C-alpha positions as CSV (number, residue, x, y, z in Angstrom):
1,M,87.2,69.8,118.5
2,P,84.0,69.9,117.4
3,N,82.9,70.1,113.6
4,H,80.1,72.8,115.0
5,Y,80.8,76.1,117.0
6,T,78.6,78.8,118.2
7,I,79.0,82.1,117.7
8,G,80.8,82.7,121.7
9,V,83.1,79.8,120.7
10,L,83.9,80.8,117.1
11,S,84.8,84.0,118.9
12,R,87.1,82.7,121.2
13,E,88.4,80.3,118.9
14,S,89.3,83.1,116.1
15,G,89.8,86.0,118.5
16,V,87.3,88.6,116.7
17,K,83.8,89.6,118.8
18,V,80.9,88.2,118.3
19,E,79.1,91.4,117.2
20,T,82.5,91.7,114.6
21,I,81.6,88.3,113.3
22,R,78.2,89.2,112.8
23,Y,79.3,92.3,111.5
24,Y,81.4,90.7,108.7
25,E,78.6,88.3,107.8
26,R,76.4,91.0,106.7
27,S,79.3,92.4,104.7
28,G,79.5,89.3,103.0
29,L,83.5,89.0,104.2
30,L,81.3,85.8,106.0
31,S,79.1,83.4,104.6
32,P,75.9,83.2,106.7
33,P,76.0,80.2,109.1
34,A,73.7,77.0,109.1
35,R,71.5,77.1,111.9
36,A,70.6,74.5,114.3
37,A,66.9,74.1,115.0
38,S,67.6,76.0,117.9
39,G,68.1,78.6,115.5
40,Y,71.4,79.6,116.8
41,R,74.5,80.1,113.9
42,R,76.8,76.7,113.7
43,Y,80.2,77.6,112.5
44,G,82.6,75.4,111.1
45,E,86.5,74.8,111.2
46,E,86.7,76.9,108.1
47,D,85.5,79.8,109.8
48,I,87.7,80.0,112.0
49,K,90.3,80.1,109.4
50,R,88.8,82.8,107.7
51,L,88.2,84.6,110.4
52,C,91.8,84.8,111.0
53,F,92.9,85.0,107.9
54,I,90.1,88.6,108.3
55,R,91.8,89.4,111.7
56,R,95.1,89.4,110.2
57,G,94.5,90.9,107.4
58,R,92.8,94.4,109.7
59,E,95.7,94.5,111.7
60,L,98.1,94.2,108.9
61,G,95.8,97.5,108.2
62,F,94.2,96.4,105.0
63,G,90.6,97.8,104.1
64,M,87.5,95.5,104.3
65,V,87.2,96.0,100.4
66,E,90.9,94.4,100.2
67,I,90.1,92.2,102.4
68,K,87.4,90.8,100.4
69,A,89.6,90.9,97.2
70,L,91.9,88.9,99.1
71,L,89.4,86.2,100.7
72,Q,88.2,86.0,96.5
73,L,91.9,85.1,95.5
74,A,92.5,82.9,98.5
75,D,89.3,80.7,97.6
76,Q,90.8,80.3,93.6
77,P,94.6,79.6,94.4
78,Q,94.7,78.6,90.8
79,H,94.5,81.9,90.1
80,S,98.1,84.8,89.9
81,C,99.2,86.4,92.7
82,H,99.5,89.6,91.0
83,A,96.2,91.3,92.4
84,A,97.9,90.7,95.6
85,D,101.2,92.2,94.8
86,Q,99.6,94.9,93.8
87,M,97.9,95.3,96.4
88,V,100.8,95.1,99.0
89,Q,103.0,97.8,96.7
90,A,99.8,100.1,97.0
91,H,99.1,99.9,100.7
92,L,102.9,100.0,101.4
93,T,103.0,103.2,99.5
94,E,100.6,104.4,101.4
95,I,102.2,103.5,105.0
96,D,105.1,105.2,103.6
97,A,103.1,108.0,103.2
98,K,101.6,107.8,106.8
99,I,105.3,107.0,108.1
100,R,106.1,110.6,106.6
101,D,103.4,112.8,108.0
102,L,104.4,111.1,111.7
103,Q,107.8,112.2,110.9
104,A,106.8,115.7,110.3
105,I,104.7,115.3,113.6
106,R,107.2,114.3,115.6
107,A,109.2,117.3,114.0
108,V,107.2,119.8,115.1
109,L,106.6,118.2,118.8
110,E,110.0,118.6,119.0
111,Q,110.6,121.7,118.3
112,I,107.4,122.7,120.9
113,A,109.0,120.3,123.5
114,Q,112.3,122.7,123.4
115,C,110.4,126.1,124.4
116,P,109.5,125.1,127.7
117,S,107.5,127.9,129.7
118,Q,106.2,128.2,133.3
119,T,102.6,129.5,132.6
120,A,99.8,128.6,129.9
121,E,99.9,132.1,128.8
122,H,103.4,131.5,127.4
123,C,103.1,128.1,126.7
124,Y,104.7,127.3,123.2
125,L,102.2,124.8,122.3
126,L,98.9,125.7,123.0
127,E,100.5,128.6,120.7
128,T,101.2,126.6,117.9
129,L,98.2,124.8,118.3
130,D,96.1,128.5,118.2
131,Q,98.2,129.7,115.2
132,R,96.9,126.2,113.7
133,V,99.8,123.6,113.5
134,C,98.1,122.0,109.6
135,C,100.5,125.4,108.8
136,L,103.8,124.1,110.4
137,L,103.7,120.9,108.3
138,E,102.8,122.0,105.2
139,P,106.2,121.4,103.1
């Protein structure tokens, strides 16, 4: 494997789109790369690892601020993992809240599905939406 990659090769190797790589550079998640004499960006193995780290963090639902903090922790391996543990716990709490919200939505939709109608005029879903479904989701 070469020591330096173009942005296109980096994109293929990491599974991150070229525009997203540029965005990560602008956001400070990825260091600005060295430039070849031609002006092309030149990336190395560490950039691929960092992009994969960022991509996995995004897949797990972490936001950019959280990923930036996690990258800072990863860059200082001697530091305590306490901050990362707190982030995971906070993220789990958010996920649990989202799951509860989705379960409430599912319950409403199941209730709506129990009331079939023949015409749009008497469609329970349309009537429910017209009455503001958010009122049905409140505890």
